[in-house]
C-alpha positions in Angstrom: 0.0 0.0 0.0 1.3 3.4 -1.0 0.3 6.4 1.0 0.3 10.0 -0.1 -0.4 13.5 1.3 -1.8 16.2 -0.9 -2.7 19.9 -0.7 -6.3 20.9 0.1 -8.5 19.8 -2.8 -10.9 22.7 -2.2 -8.7 25.8 -1.7 -5.2 24.5 -2.6 -3.7 25.2 0.9 -0.6 23.3 1.9 -0.8 20.4 4.4 0.9 22.7 6.9 -2.3 24.8 6.8 -4.4 22.1 8.4 -4.9 20.8 11.9 -5.6 17.3 13.3 -9.4 16.6 13.3 -9.6 13.0 14.5 -7.7 9.7 14.6 -9.4 6.4 13.8 -8.2 2.9 14.7 -7.2 0.4 12.0 -10.3 -1.1 10.3 -8.5 -3.6 8.0 -5.9 -6.3 8.6 -2.4 -4.9 8.3 -3.7 -1.4 8.0 -2.7 1.6 10.2 -4.4 4.3 12.1 -6.2 6.8 9.9 -6.1 10.5 10.5 -8.4 13.2 9.2 -7.1 16.8 9.1 -9.1 20.0 8.8 -8.0 22.8 6.5 -7.8 26.1 8.5 -8.3 28.1 5.3 -11.6 26.6 4.0 -12.8 24.0 6.6 -12.5 20.9 4.4 -11.8 17.7 6.3 -9.6 15.2 4.4 -7.8 11.9 5.2 -4.0 12.6 5.4 -2.1 10.5 4.5 -4.3 8.3 2.3 -3.9 5.3 0.0 -3.1 6.5 -3.5 -5.1 5.7 -6.6 -3.3 2.4 -7.2 -3.7 1.2 -3.6 -7.3 2.2 -2.7 -8.9 -0.8 -4.6 -7.6 -3.2 -1.9 -10.3 -1.7 0.5 -13.1 -2.6 -1.9 -13.1 -6.4 -2.2 -15.3 -7.7 -5.0 -18.9 -8.2 -3.9 -17.8 -8.0 -0.2 -18.2 -4.3 0.2 -21.9 -3.7 1.1 -22.6 -1.4 -1.9 -21.6 -4.2 -4.3 -23.6 -7.0 -2.8 -26.6 -8.2 -4.9 -29.7 -8.5 -2.6 -32.1 -11.4 -2.4 -35.4 -12.3 -0.6 -37.1 -9.7 1.6 -34.1 -7.4 1.6 -34.2 -7.2 -2.2 -38.0 -6.4 -2.1 -37.6 -3.7 0.5 -34.7 -2.0 -1.3 -36.6 -2.1 -4.6 -39.6 -0.5 -2.9 -37.4 2.1 -1.3 -35.8 2.9 -4.7 -39.2 3.3 -6.3 -40.2 5.7 -3.5 -37.0 7.6 -4.0 -37.4 7.9 -7.7 -40.9 9.3 -7.3 -39.5 11.9 -4.9 -36.7 12.8 -7.3 -38.7 12.9 -10.6 -39.5 16.6 -10.3 -35.8 17.4 -10.7 -35.6 15.9 -14.2 -37.7 16.2 -17.4 -39.7 13.1 -18.4 -37.6 10.6 -20.2 -34.4 12.5 -19.5 -30.9 11.1 -20.0 -29.4 10.4 -16.6 -26.0 9.3 -15.5 -25.1 7.7 -12.1 -21.5 7.8 -11.0 -20.5 5.1 -8.6 -23.7 3.1 -9.3 -22.7 -0.1 -7.6 -24.8 -3.0 -8.9 -27.4 -0.5 -10.4 -30.5 -0.8 -8.2 -31.3 3.0 -8.4 -30.6 3.1 -12.1 -33.0 0.3 -12.7 -35.7 2.1 -10.8 -35.2 5.2 -12.9 -35.2 3.1 -16.1 -38.5 1.4 -15.1 -40.3 4.8 -15.2 -39.0 5.8 -18.6 -35.6 7.5 -18.1 -32.6 6.8 -20.3 -30.1 5.6 -17.7 -26.3 5.0 -17.8 -23.8 4.3 -15.1 -20.1 4.3 -14.2 -18.7 2.1 -11.5 -15.0 1.3 -10.8 -15.6 -2.2 -9.4 -15.7 -4.8 -12.2 -17.7 -7.4 -10.2 -20.4 -4.8 -9.4 -20.5 -3.8 -13.1 -21.0 -7.4 -14.1 -24.0 -7.7 -11.8 -25.5 -4.5 -13.3 -24.9 -5.6 -16.9 -26.5 -8.9 -16.2 -29.7 -6.9 -15.4 -29.5 -5.3 -18.8 -28.2 -1.9 -17.6 -25.7 0.2 -19.5 -22.9 0.5 -17.0 -19.2 0.7 -17.8 -16.1 0.1 -15.7 -14.3 3.3 -14.7 -14.5 6.5 -12.8 -14.5 10.2 -13.6 -10.8 10.2 -14.2 -10.8 7.3 -16.7 -14.1 7.7 -18.5 -14.4 10.7 -20.9 -18.0 11.9 -20.7 -19.6 13.6 -23.7 -20.0 17.3 -23.0 -23.5 18.7 -22.3 -25.1 15.4 -22.8 -27.0 14.6 -19.6 -30.0 16.3 -18.0 -29.2 14.8 -14.7 -26.2 13.3 -12.9 -26.4 11.4 -9.7 -23.7 10.5 -7.1 -25.1 8.6 -4.2 -22.6 8.4 -1.4 -19.8 8.4 -3.9 -18.1 11.9 -3.8 -16.5 11.2 -0.5 -14.7 8.2 -2.0 -12.9 10.0 -4.9 -9.4 11.4 -4.7 -10.4 14.8 -6.0 -13.9 16.0 -5.5 -13.1 19.1 -7.4 -12.0 17.2 -10.4 -15.1 15.0 -10.2 -17.5 17.9 -9.9 -15.8 19.7 -12.8 -16.3 16.6 -15.0 -20.0 16.5 -13.9 -20.5 20.2 -14.7 -19.1 19.6 -18.2 -21.3 16.6 -18.8 -24.5 18.4 -17.8 -26.7 20.2 -20.2 -27.5 23.8 -19.3 -30.4 23.6 -16.9 -29.4 20.1 -15.9 -29.1 19.1 -12.3 -26.7 17.2 -10.1 -27.9 15.2 -7.1 -25.3 14.4 -4.5 -26.0 12.3 -1.4 -23.3 12.9 1.2 -22.5 12.1 4.9 -22.8 15.3 7.0 -19.8 15.7 9.3 -21.6 18.4 11.2 -24.4 16.1 12.2 -25.6 15.1 15.6 -24.6 11.5 15.1 -21.0 12.5 14.1 -20.8 14.7 17.3 -22.2 12.0 19.6 -20.4 8.9 18.4 -17.0 10.6 17.6 -14.5 8.1 16.3 -17.3 5.4 16.1 -19.4 7.5 13.7 -20.3 5.3 10.7 -19.7 8.2 8.3 -15.9 8.1 8.7 -15.4 4.7 7.1 -11.6 5.4 6.6 -9.8 4.8 4.3 -12.7 4.5 1.8 -14.0 7.9 2.7 -11.3 10.3 1.8 -13.2 13.5 2.5 -15.9 14.6 5.0 -18.3 17.3 3.9 -20.3 19.9 5.7 -23.1 22.0 4.1 -20.6 24.9 3.9 -17.8 23.0 2.2 -20.0 21.3 -0.4 -21.5 24.7 -1.3 -18.0 26.1 -1.7 -17.1 23.2 -4.1 -20.2 23.9 -6.2 -19.3 27.5 -6.5 -15.7 26.6 -7.6 -16.9 24.5 -10.5 -19.8 26.7 -11.7 -22.8 24.9 -10.2 -25.5 26.7 -8.3 -26.7 25.2 -5.0 -30.5 24.8 -5.1 -31.2 23.0 -1.9 -29.9 20.7 0.8 -32.3 18.2 2.3 -31.5 16.2 5.5 -32.6 12.6 5.8 -34.6 11.4 8.8 -33.4 7.8 8.2 -31.7 6.5 11.3 -29.0 4.3 9.5 -26.1 6.3 10.8 -27.3 6.5 14.4 -28.1 2.8 14.5 -24.9 1.8 12.6 -22.7 3.9 14.8 -24.3 2.4 17.9 -23.4 -1.1 16.5 -26.8 -2.5 15.4 -28.6 -2.1 12.1 -31.6 -4.3 12.9 -35.2 -3.1 12.7 -35.6 -2.7 16.5 -32.5 -0.4 16.6 -33.7 1.5 13.6 -37.1 2.1 15.2 -35.5 3.1 18.5 -33.3 5.8 16.8 -35.9 7.1 14.3 -37.4 9.8 16.5 -34.0 11.2 17.3 -32.9 11.0 13.6 -36.2 12.7 12.5 -35.6 15.5 15.0 -32.0 15.9 13.7 -33.3 16.1 10.2 -35.8 18.8 11.2 -32.9 20.8 12.7 -30.8 20.3 9.6 -28.3 18.2 11.6 -28.8 14.6 10.5 -26.0 12.4 9.2 -27.2 12.2 5.6 -27.8 15.1 3.2 -29.1 15.3 -0.4 -27.6 18.2 -2.3 -29.3 19.5 -5.4 -27.2 21.7 -7.7 -28.1 23.4 -11.0 -26.0 24.1 -14.1 -27.2 27.6 -15.0 -28.6 28.0 -18.5 -26.6 29.9 -21.1 
């Protein structure tokens, strides 16, 4: 494993212009402690040092990482139902039949739900095993990421990144590529962990949103808005999810009883704009 340190991806400040934020214990065999640092110039929190682009794949074992696992039985039915609900909630952001791209689409469940209601859907996913699962379902998904895949300019009316931006080595480069691929008037939908959430504050190093070293960046509403401004996208809204996944997961249990127990607190956090999951909607201004 090769490690690297880099300047701040958001403002370009040197590593010396950052301060320690938190230290996490090893989460993989033969790994080390992981340290996040906070830039004192812009507030961005980043893993320093971090695995480089050639080493990071070791932390995403094929079909072992949860996002790559094909579901079955009741879990498959529940997730399919949730995706249908999510699509119905998101349809107002896109014209009927729009061409949509999902970056980091995993095995393609959300893409399939959009395709089922008439959208033209495509995906990009770096994990070959996950791509194979998606392709077996008839989805147009290619292996790669925003560094290796050249996207046609101004071709999509919508781009989706669902808990993916925190995994990339340069969010600024990724968002620049998305801005270029969007048609004027198109929208980008970004789901992100919220480092300023109640659950992050309560659980500290046990917060599920850290997930080092797979999560290379931790975003707040302020830092994601700064990113959007840098690349020419306009922040439309930030919605905070009431789902209790991060409360329950950080406490060590993801079962239905734990989810039900944490839901009232998570719903209150969402109402206070302080839950652990946020949906960011950004617009590419028309010419």
